C-alpha positions in Angstrom: 65.7 72.0 -5.1 62.8 74.5 -4.5 65.1 76.7 -2.5 67.3 77.2 -5.5 64.4 78.0 -8.0 63.0 81.0 -6.1 66.3 83.1 -6.1 66.7 82.3 -9.8 63.2 83.5 -10.6 63.8 86.7 -8.6 67.0 87.4 -10.5 65.3 86.9 -13.8 62.4 89.2 -12.9 64.8 91.9 -11.8 66.8 91.6 -15.0 63.6 91.8 -17.2 62.3 94.8 -15.3 65.6 96.9 -15.4 65.5 97.8 -19.1 61.9 99.0 -18.9 62.8 101.7 -16.4 65.7 103.0 -18.6 63.6 103.5 -21.7 61.6 106.4 -20.2 64.6 108.7 -20.5 64.6 108.4 -24.3 60.9 109.4 -24.4 61.6 112.4 -22.3 64.5 113.4 -24.5 62.5 113.2 -27.7 59.7 115.1 -26.1 62.1 117.9 -25.3 63.6 117.9 -28.8 60.1 118.0 -30.4 58.9 120.9 -28.2 62.1 122.9 -28.8 62.0 122.3 -32.6 58.3 123.3 -32.7 58.4 126.4 -30.6 61.7 128.0 -31.9 62.4 129.4 -35.3 65.2 128.2 -37.5 67.3 131.2 -38.7 68.5 131.7 -42.2 72.2 130.6 -41.8 71.0 127.2 -40.5 67.8 126.7 -42.6 67.4 128.1 -46.1 64.7 129.3 -46.4 64.1 130.3 -42.8 61.5 128.1 -40.9 59.2 130.1 -38.6 58.1 128.8 -35.2 54.7 127.2 -35.0 53.1 128.3 -31.8 49.4 127.6 -30.9 47.2 124.8 -32.2 49.3 123.9 -35.2 52.4 123.5 -33.0 50.5 121.3 -30.6 49.5 119.0 -33.4 53.1 118.9 -34.6 54.2 117.8 -31.1 51.4 115.2 -30.9 52.5 113.6 -34.2 56.0 113.1 -32.9 
């Protein structure tokens, strides 16, 4: 009976650990989106009125809040 329990525990542990490694990609994607949105300006045809880029300390705070 003990020989059957250990493989089952190993399989459950692998299945529980797998989604945690996949969630890091979403964090990296949102970080890239936030940095791009903060450091680039939105031109007039897309944004009315135009939204300027926010470089420097104010942009860093914007990224930190995301």
